[in-house]
KOLLOLUM-709685 format. One record per residue: residue number from 1; x, y, z of N, C-alpha, C in turn. Coordinates in Angstrom, 1 decimal. Each point is the difference from the previous one (the first is absolute). Layout:
REC vexro    n_x    n_y    n_z   ca_x   ca_y   ca_z    c_x    c_y    c_z
REC   NUM      X      Y      Z      X      Y      Z      X      Y      Z
...
//
This chain:
REC vexro    n_x    n_y    n_z   ca_x   ca_y   ca_z    c_x    c_y    c_z
REC     1  -12.5  -17.0  -27.3    1.2    0.9    0.1   -0.2    1.6    0.1
REC     2    0.5    0.6    1.0   -0.7    1.9    0.2    0.8    0.3   -0.9
REC     3   -0.5    1.2   -0.9    0.3    1.2   -0.7    1.2    0.7    0.6
REC     4    1.0    0.8   -0.6    0.6    0.6    1.0   -0.8    1.1    0.8
REC     5   -0.9    0.6   -0.6   -1.0    0.8    1.1   -0.5   -0.6    1.1
REC     6   -0.1   -1.2    0.1   -0.7   -0.7    1.1    0.8   -0.3    0.8
REC     7   -0.4   -0.2    1.3    0.9   -0.4    1.5   -0.7   -1.1    0.1
REC     8    0.5   -1.3    0.3   -0.5   -1.2    0.5   -0.2    0.2    1.8
REC     9   -0.8   -0.3    0.2   -0.7    0.0    1.4   -0.6   -1.1    0.6
REC    10   -0.3   -0.3    1.0   -0.7   -1.1    0.4   -1.5    0.4   -0.1
REC    11   -0.3    1.2    0.5   -1.3    0.5    0.1   -0.2    1.2    0.0
REC    12   -1.4    0.6    0.0   -0.1    1.3    0.2   -0.8    0.1    0.8
REC    13   -0.4    1.3    0.9   -0.7    0.6    0.8   -0.1    1.4   -0.4
REC    14   -1.6    0.5    0.9   -0.6    1.2   -0.5    1.1    0.7    1.1
REC    15    0.3    1.3   -0.6    0.9    0.8    1.0   -0.4    0.8    1.2
REC    16   -1.5    0.0    0.0   -1.1    0.5    1.0   -0.2    1.5   -0.6
REC    17    0.5    0.2   -1.1   -0.7    1.5   -0.4   -0.8    0.2   -0.8
REC    18   -1.2    0.5    0.8   -1.4    0.3   -0.8    0.2    0.3   -1.5
REC    19    0.6    1.0   -0.5    0.3    0.3   -1.1    0.4   -1.0   -1.2
REC    20    0.8   -0.6    0.7    0.6   -0.8   -0.6   -0.4   -1.7    0.0
REC    21   -1.0   -0.5    0.5   -0.9   -0.9    0.3    0.1   -0.9   -1.1
REC    22    0.1    0.2   -1.2    0.0   -0.8   -1.4    1.8   -0.3   -0.1
REC    23    0.8    1.1    0.7    1.2   -0.5   -0.2    0.7   -1.1    1.1
REC    24    0.8   -0.6   -0.4    0.6   -1.1    0.8    1.4    0.1    0.4
REC    25    0.5   -0.5    1.2    1.5    0.2    0.2    0.3   -1.2   -0.2
REC    26    1.2    0.1   -0.9    0.8   -1.7    0.2    0.6   -0.1    1.2
REC    27    0.3   -1.5    0.3    0.6    0.0    1.1    1.5   -1.1   -0.4
REC    28    0.9    0.5    0.5    1.0   -0.7   -0.4    0.8   -0.8    1.3
REC    29    0.8   -0.9   -0.8    0.7   -1.0    0.9    1.2    0.2    0.3
REC    30    0.7    0.6    0.9    1.2   -0.1    0.4    0.7   -0.8    1.1
REC    31    1.3   -0.7   -0.9    0.4   -1.3    1.0    1.2    0.6    0.5
REC    32    0.3    0.0    1.5    1.0    0.5    0.6    1.3   -1.0    0.0
REC    33    1.1    0.4    0.5    1.3   -0.8    0.2    0.0   -1.3    0.7
REC    34   -1.3    0.1    0.9   -0.3   -1.3    0.6   -1.1   -1.1   -0.4
REC    35    0.0    0.4   -0.9   -1.0   -0.7   -1.2   -1.6    0.1    0.5
REC    36   -0.4    1.5    0.8   -1.4    0.1    0.3   -0.5    0.7   -1.3
REC    37   -1.5   -0.4    0.0   -0.9    1.1   -1.0   -0.8    0.8    0.5
REC    38    0.2    1.3   -0.4   -1.1    1.2    0.7   -0.9    0.3   -1.5
REC    39   -1.1    0.1    0.0   -0.9    0.5   -0.9   -0.4    1.2    0.5
REC    40    0.5    1.3   -1.3   -0.2    1.3    0.8   -0.9    0.5   -1.5
REC    41   -0.6    1.1    0.6   -0.6    0.8   -1.0    0.6    0.9   -1.2
REC    42    0.2    0.0   -1.1    0.6    0.6   -0.8    0.2    1.2    0.5
REC    43   -0.7    0.8    0.3   -0.1    1.8    0.3    0.8    0.0    1.2
REC    44    0.3   -1.3    0.8    0.7    0.3    1.2    1.7   -0.1   -0.5
REC    45    0.1   -1.2   -0.6    1.3   -0.6   -0.7    0.6    1.0   -0.9
REC    46   -0.7    1.0   -0.3    0.7    0.8   -0.9    0.7    1.2    0.3
REC    47   -0.1    0.3    1.4    0.7    0.9    0.5    1.4   -0.4    0.2
REC    48    0.4   -1.4   -0.5    1.2   -0.3    0.2    0.4    0.4   -1.6
REC    49    1.1    1.0   -0.2    0.3   -0.2   -1.4    1.2   -0.9   -0.8
REC    50    0.2   -1.0    0.8    0.4   -1.1   -0.1   -1.0   -0.9   -1.0
REC    51   -1.0   -0.3    0.9   -1.2   -0.8   -0.4   -1.0    0.7   -1.0
REC    52    0.2    1.4   -0.1   -0.8    0.6   -1.1    0.8   -0.2   -1.1
REC    53    1.4    0.0    0.0    0.4   -0.2   -1.3    0.2   -1.5   -0.4
REC    54    0.0   -0.8    0.6   -0.5   -1.5   -0.1   -1.0   -0.2   -0.7
REC    55   -1.1    0.9    0.1   -1.4   -0.3   -0.3   -0.1    0.7   -1.5
REC    56    1.2    1.3   -0.1   -0.2    0.8   -1.2    0.9   -0.8   -0.9
REC    57    0.8   -0.5    0.2    0.8   -0.6   -0.9   -0.7   -1.6   -0.4
REC    58   -1.4    0.0    0.2   -0.9   -1.3   -0.5    0.9   -1.3    0.4
REC    59    0.5   -0.2    1.2    0.3   -1.3    0.5   -1.2   -1.0   -0.1
REC    60    0.1   -0.8   -0.4   -1.1   -1.2    0.3    0.2   -0.8    1.1
REC    61    0.1    0.8    1.0    0.8   -1.0    1.3   -1.6   -0.3    0.9
REC    62   -0.1   -1.2    0.3   -1.6   -0.2    0.3    0.4    0.5    1.8
REC    63    1.2   -0.1    0.5    0.9    0.1    1.3    0.8    1.0   -0.2
REC    64    0.0    1.1    0.6    1.3    1.3    0.2    0.7   -0.9    1.0
REC    65    1.5   -0.2   -0.3    1.0   -0.4    1.1    0.6    1.1    0.3
REC    66    0.3    0.2    1.4    0.7    1.1    0.8    0.7   -0.8    0.8
REC    67    1.6   -0.4   -0.8    1.0   -0.8    0.5    0.3    0.7    1.3
REC    68   -0.1    1.2    0.3    0.8    0.4    1.0   -0.9    0.2    1.3
REC    69   -1.6    0.3   -0.1   -0.5    0.1    1.0   -1.1   -1.3    0.7
REC    70    0.4    0.1    1.5   -0.5   -1.2    0.5   -2.1    0.0    0.1
REC    71   -0.3   -1.0    0.4   -1.2    0.1    0.5   -0.6    0.8    1.0
REC    72    0.6    0.3    1.3   -0.3    0.2    1.1    0.3    2.1   -0.7
REC    73    0.9    0.3   -0.9    0.6    1.4   -0.2   -1.5    0.5   -1.1
REC    74   -0.2   -1.0   -1.1   -0.9    0.2   -0.8   -1.2    0.3    0.7
REC    75   -0.5   -0.9    0.8   -1.1    0.3    1.1   -0.3    1.6    0.5
REC    76    1.1    0.5    0.4    0.0    1.5    0.4   -0.3    0.9   -1.3
REC    77    0.9   -0.3   -0.9   -0.1    0.9   -1.4   -1.6    0.0   -0.5
REC    78   -0.6   -1.0    0.0   -1.0   -0.4   -0.7   -0.9    0.9    0.7
REC    79    0.0    0.2    1.7   -0.7    0.7    0.6    0.0    1.1   -0.2
REC    80    1.2    1.0    0.0    0.4    1.3   -0.5   -0.5    0.2   -1.4
REC    81    0.3   -0.8   -1.0   -1.1    0.1   -1.2   -1.3    0.0   -0.3
REC    82   -0.3   -0.5    0.7   -1.7   -0.2   -0.1   -0.5    1.2    0.5
REC    83    0.7    0.6    1.7   -0.9    1.0    0.4    0.6    1.1   -1.2
REC    84    1.2    0.1   -0.3    0.1    1.3   -1.3   -0.6   -0.2   -0.9
REC    85   -0.6   -0.9   -0.7   -0.6   -0.2   -1.0   -1.4    0.2    0.0
REC    86   -0.5    0.0    1.0   -1.6    0.2    0.1    0.0    1.7   -0.3
REC    87   -0.6    0.0   -0.7   -0.6    1.5   -0.5   -0.9    0.7    1.2
REC    88   -0.9   -0.7    0.7   -0.7    0.2    1.1    0.3    0.3    1.0
REC    89    1.7    0.2    0.1    0.7   -0.4    1.2    0.4    1.7    0.3
REC    90   -0.3    0.9    1.0    0.2    1.3    0.2    1.6   -0.1    0.1
REC    91    0.7    1.5   -0.3    1.5   -0.1    0.3    0.5   -0.2    1.6
REC    92   -1.1    0.3    0.8   -0.1    0.1    1.5    0.3   -1.5    0.6
REC    93   -0.8   -0.7   -0.7   -0.3   -1.4    0.2    1.2   -0.6   -0.5
REC    94    0.9    0.5   -1.4    1.1   -0.7   -0.2    1.0    0.5    1.0
REC    95    0.1    1.3    0.5    1.0    0.5    1.0    0.0   -1.2    1.2
REC    96   -1.2    0.0    0.5   -0.1   -0.7    1.3    0.3   -1.5   -0.4
REC    97   -0.4   -0.5   -1.0    0.3   -1.4    0.1    1.7   -0.2   -0.2
REC    98    0.5    1.0   -0.8    1.4   -0.1    0.0    1.0    0.4    0.8
REC    99   -0.6    0.8    1.2    0.6   -0.1    1.2   -0.2   -1.3    0.6
REC   100   -1.0   -0.8    0.0    0.1   -0.9    1.1    0.5   -1.1   -0.9
REC   101    0.0   -0.2   -1.2    0.8   -1.1   -0.7    1.6    0.1    0.3
REC   102    0.4    1.0    0.1    1.5    0.2    0.1    0.5   -0.2    1.8
REC   103   -1.3    0.4    0.8    0.2    0.3    1.5    0.1   -1.2    0.5
REC   104   -1.1   -1.1   -0.8    0.1   -1.6    1.1    0.7   -0.8   -0.8
REC   105    1.2    0.6   -0.9    0.5   -1.2   -0.6    1.7    0.0    0.8
REC   106    0.4   -0.9    0.4    1.3   -0.7    0.2    1.2    0.7   -1.2
REC   107    1.1    0.5    0.8    0.8    0.6   -0.9    0.8   -0.9   -1.2
REC   108    0.1   -1.5    0.5    0.5   -0.7   -1.0   -1.5   -0.6   -1.5
REC   109   -0.9    0.4    0.7   -1.3    0.2   -1.0    0.0    0.8   -1.0
REC   110    0.6    1.2    0.9   -0.1    1.4   -1.0    1.2    0.1   -0.8
REC   111    1.3   -0.5    0.0    1.0   -0.3   -0.4   -0.6   -1.1   -1.7
REC   112   -0.9   -0.9    0.5   -0.5   -0.7   -0.9   -0.5    0.6   -1.0
REC   113   -1.1    0.4    0.4   -1.0    1.1   -1.0    0.9    0.8   -1.1
REC   114    0.8    0.6    1.0    1.0    1.2   -1.1    0.9   -0.6   -1.0
REC   115    0.4   -1.3    0.2    0.7   -0.9   -1.2   -1.0   -0.4   -0.9
REC   116   -1.4   -0.5    0.7   -1.0   -0.2   -1.2   -0.5    1.1   -0.7
REC   117   -0.1    1.2    0.5   -0.9    1.2   -0.2    1.3    0.4   -1.2
REC   118    1.0    0.0    0.2    1.1    0.5   -1.0    0.0   -0.9   -1.2
REC   119   -0.1   -1.6    0.2    0.1   -0.6   -1.2   -1.6    0.2   -0.7
REC   120   -0.9    0.2    0.9   -1.3    0.1   -0.9   -0.2    1.5   -0.3
REC   121    0.5    0.8    0.4    0.5    1.9   -0.6   -1.7    0.3    0.5
REC   122    0.1   -0.2    1.1   -1.3    0.7    0.4    0.4    1.3    1.2
REC   123    0.4    0.9   -1.0    0.7    1.2    1.0   -0.4    0.4    1.0
REC   124   -1.4    0.5    0.0   -0.8    0.2    1.5    0.3   -0.5    1.2
REC   125   -0.1   -1.6   -0.2    0.5   -0.9    0.9    1.3   -0.1    0.4
REC   126    0.9    0.0   -1.0    1.2    0.4    0.4    0.4    1.2    1.0
REC   127   -0.5    1.0   -0.4    0.2    1.1    0.4   -0.8   -0.3    1.3
REC   128   -0.9    0.2    0.2   -0.7   -0.5    1.7    0.7   -0.6    1.0
REC   129    0.5   -1.3   -0.8    0.7   -0.8    1.0    1.5    0.4    0.4
REC   130    0.4    0.6   -0.9    1.4    0.6    0.0    0.1    1.0    0.9
REC   131   -1.0    0.7    0.1   -0.2    1.0    0.7   -0.2   -0.4    1.7
REC   132   -0.9   -0.8    0.1   -0.2   -0.9    1.3    1.5   -0.4    0.5
REC   133    0.6   -0.6   -1.1    1.2   -0.6    0.9    1.0    1.2    0.5
REC   134   -0.1    1.1   -1.0    0.7    1.0    0.3   -0.3    0.6    1.5
REC   135   -1.1   -0.1    0.1   -0.6    0.7    1.3    0.5   -1.1    1.2
REC   136   -0.3   -1.0   -0.1    0.6   -1.1    1.2    1.1    0.4    0.1
REC   137    0.8   -0.2   -0.8    1.6    0.5    0.1    0.5    1.1    0.7
REC   138   -0.8    1.1   -0.2    0.5    1.3    0.6    0.1    0.0    1.6
REC   139    1.0    0.7    0.2    0.7   -0.2    1.4    0.5   -1.3    0.8
REC   140    0.1   -0.8   -0.9    0.5   -1.5    0.4    1.4    0.1    0.4
REC   141    0.2   -0.9    0.5    1.6   -0.1    0.2    0.6   -0.8   -1.3
REC   142    1.3    0.0    0.2    0.9   -0.6   -1.3   -0.1   -1.5    0.1
REC   143    0.0   -0.2    1.3   -0.1   -1.2    0.5   -1.3   -0.9   -0.6
REC   144   -1.1    1.0   -0.1   -1.3   -0.8   -0.3    0.1    0.1   -1.5
REC   145    0.0    0.8   -0.8    0.3    0.3   -1.4    0.4   -1.4   -0.7
REC   146    1.6   -0.2    0.8    0.8   -1.0   -0.5   -0.8   -1.2    0.4
REC   147   -0.6   -0.2    1.0   -0.7   -1.5    0.2   -1.2   -0.1   -0.9
REC   148   -0.5    1.1   -0.1   -1.5   -0.1   -0.8    0.3   -0.1   -1.6
REC   149    1.1    0.4   -0.3    0.2    0.0   -1.6    1.3   -0.9   -0.1
REC   150    0.2   -0.8    1.0    1.1   -0.8   -0.5    1.3    0.1   -0.4
REC   151    0.4    1.5    0.9    1.4    0.5   -0.8    1.3   -0.4    0.9
REC   152    0.6   -0.3   -0.3    1.2   -0.5    0.7    0.9    1.5    0.1
REC   153    0.4   -0.1    1.6    1.0    1.3    0.6    1.6   -0.7   -0.6
REC   154    0.1    1.0   -0.8    1.5   -0.2   -0.6    0.8    1.0    0.7
REC   155   -0.4    1.0    0.8    0.9    0.9    0.7    0.3   -0.6    1.4
REC   156    1.3    0.8    0.0    0.4   -0.4    1.6   -0.5    0.6    1.0
REC   157    0.3    0.0    0.9   -0.6    0.6    1.3    0.3    1.5    0.0
REC   158    1.9    0.0   -0.6    0.2    1.4   -0.2   -0.5    0.8   -0.9
REC   159   -0.3   -0.8   -1.2   -0.3    0.9   -1.2   -1.6    0.4    0.1
REC   160   -0.8   -0.8    1.3   -1.1    0.7   -0.1    0.1    1.1    1.1
REC   161    0.7    0.0    1.2    0.2    1.1    0.9    0.3    1.1   -1.2
REC   162    0.9    0.1   -0.6    0.5    1.2   -1.0   -1.3    0.4   -0.7
REC   163   -0.5   -1.0   -0.6   -1.1    0.6   -0.7   -1.0    0.7    0.7
REC   164   -0.5   -0.3    1.2   -0.6    0.7    0.8    0.3    1.3    0.6
REC   165    1.1    0.0    0.0    1.0    1.0    0.6   -0.1    1.1   -1.1
REC   166    0.2   -0.4   -1.5    0.3    1.0   -1.1   -1.5    0.1   -0.6
REC   167   -1.3   -0.6    0.7   -1.3    0.4   -0.7   -1.2    0.2    1.3
REC   168    0.3    0.9    0.7   -0.8   -0.5    1.1   -1.4    0.5    0.1
REC   169   -0.4    0.5   -1.0   -1.2    0.6   -0.5   -0.6   -1.2   -0.7
REC   170    0.5   -1.2   -0.3   -0.5   -0.8   -0.4   -0.5   -0.8    0.9
REC   171    0.3    0.3    1.4   -0.3   -1.2    0.9   -1.2    0.6    1.1
REC   172   -0.3    1.0   -0.9   -1.1    0.9    1.5   -1.4   -0.4   -0.6
REC   173   -0.4   -0.5    1.5   -1.2   -0.7    0.2   -0.3   -1.3   -0.4
REC   174    1.4   -0.6   -0.3   -0.3   -1.5   -0.3    0.3   -0.8    1.4
REC   175   -1.2   -1.1   -0.2    0.1   -1.1    1.1    1.5   -0.4    0.4
REC   176    0.0   -0.3    1.3    1.5   -0.4    0.4   -0.1   -1.6   -0.6
REC   177    1.3   -0.4   -0.5    0.0   -1.5   -0.1   -0.5   -0.9    0.9
REC   178    0.0    0.5    1.3   -0.5   -1.2    1.0   -1.7   -0.1    0.4
REC   179   -0.6    0.9   -1.0   -1.0    0.0    0.1   -0.9   -1.0   -0.8
REC   180    0.9   -1.0   -0.8   -0.8   -0.8   -0.8   -0.9   -0.7    0.8
//
């Protein structure tokens, strides 16, 4: 049985740092909502405040459950955490990784990552993905935003016309609803 200061793990790995060749990084097992299991270096996993608190609380879980994160989303997040926990990666490399991380993702995948990053309390990832979603929304039509975010239109055509007339500045540079 593990003591409160020990964290049960499946195995340990050398973290690749020459100064810490004696030091081993523990591997944590994360279990997703769809019952997939992922082994993640502790150094990467603790970038999640949620996981860090679980470990600090001395939980003796062999597998850390993530009930609101699916395997596909966790795969993306592990890639992010691994890149950002690697001390040998420059800030420029991290920025390039971040740009590619969000650029190649579909909007639905970004939504999943936002929800998971919120649950896992990974502020930098949350900020990154929210900014990408905001950038993609910029200058989009109302129709596009409603469709993308599954927002029901509860305005009558007359109400919409009145809003457009009262706030013409809000419609400047916006794509036409016919451009979907």
